[in-house]
C-alpha positions in Angstrom: 61.6 75.6 107.3 62.2 78.7 109.5 65.4 77.1 110.9 66.8 76.6 107.3 65.9 80.2 106.4 67.6 81.5 109.5 70.7 79.5 108.7 70.8 80.6 105.1 70.3 84.2 106.1 73.1 84.0 108.7 75.4 82.4 106.1 74.6 85.1 103.5 75.4 87.9 106.0 78.7 86.2 107.1 79.8 85.6 103.5 78.9 89.2 102.5 80.9 90.6 105.4 83.9 88.4 104.7 83.9 89.2 101.0 83.8 92.9 101.8 86.7 92.5 104.2 88.7 90.6 101.5 88.1 93.3 99.0 89.3 95.9 101.5 92.4 94.0 102.3 93.3 93.4 98.6 92.7 97.1 97.7 94.9 98.2 100.7 97.7 95.9 99.6 97.5 97.2 96.0 97.7 100.8 97.3 100.7 99.9 99.4 102.4 98.6 96.2 101.5 101.6 94.1 102.1 104.5 96.6 105.1 105.6 98.7 104.5 105.7 102.5 104.2 109.5 102.3 101.6 109.3 99.6 99.6 106.7 101.6 99.5 108.9 104.7 98.5 111.9 102.6 95.8 109.9 100.8 94.4 108.7 104.1 94.0 112.2 105.3 93.1 113.7 101.9 90.7 116.1 103.6 93.5 117.7 105.6 96.3 120.1 104.6 99.3 118.2 105.8 102.7 119.9 106.0 104.9 117.9 103.6 108.1 118.2 105.6 106.2 117.2 108.7 104.9 114.1 107.0 108.4 113.1 106.0 109.8 113.8 109.5 106.9 111.8 111.1 107.5 108.8 108.9 111.2 109.0 109.6 110.6 109.1 113.3 108.1 106.3 113.2 110.6 104.0 111.4 113.3 105.0 113.9 111.1 103.8 116.8 109.0 101.1 115.2 111.0 99.7 112.3 110.7 100.2 108.6 107.5 99.9 106.6 106.8 97.0 104.4 106.3 98.0 100.7 103.8 95.1 100.4 101.7 95.7 103.6 99.2 98.4 104.3 99.8 100.7 107.3 98.3 99.6 110.6 95.8 102.0 112.2 98.5 102.9 114.7 100.4 104.8 112.0 97.5 107.0 111.2 96.4 107.5 114.8 99.9 108.3 116.0 100.4 110.8 113.2 97.4 112.9 114.3 98.6 112.7 117.9 102.0 113.8 116.8 100.7 117.0 115.2 99.0 120.2 116.4 95.7 119.0 115.0 94.0 118.5 118.3 95.7 121.5 120.0 93.8 123.7 117.5 90.4 122.2 118.1 90.6 119.7 115.3 90.2 122.5 112.7 90.3 120.8 109.3 90.8 124.1 107.5 94.2 124.9 108.7 97.6 123.3 107.8 98.5 120.4 110.1 102.1 120.7 111.5 104.1 117.9 113.0 105.2 118.7 116.5 106.9 115.6 118.0 106.6 111.9 117.7 103.8 110.7 120.0 104.9 107.9 122.2 104.8 108.1 126.0 108.2 106.3 126.2 109.9 108.6 123.6 108.4 112.0 124.4 106.6 111.6 127.8 105.4 115.2 128.0 103.8 115.3 124.5 100.0 114.9 125.1 98.1 116.6 122.3 94.8 115.8 123.9 95.5 117.6 127.2 93.6 120.7 127.9 94.9 123.3 130.4 92.9 125.7 132.4 94.4 129.1 132.0 94.2 129.9 135.8 
């Protein structure tokens, strides 16, 4: 009896997680259809004040180095992570109150000296 209960419990948890994952994927695809790439990036970072021209330049640079975005597919996490690394967000202590400016496309092979996480000792 306990074995059956454990199996049913494990099945319920697995189904619940996969259903949640399915809902997340479907909603991400619907957003991709309804929003432009710029709108998707701004919506993801809704709590930050993003410089509009910097967002456009970043998306242009991203497509230049990684290919165009699919209108039917959501962004990969790389798009969002690389955006923050391409801005001055971390250089100013991750201050969410200030406007975030695009600096240069973050890719060690494209801009090898652009490390927004580096901290320099003023000595």
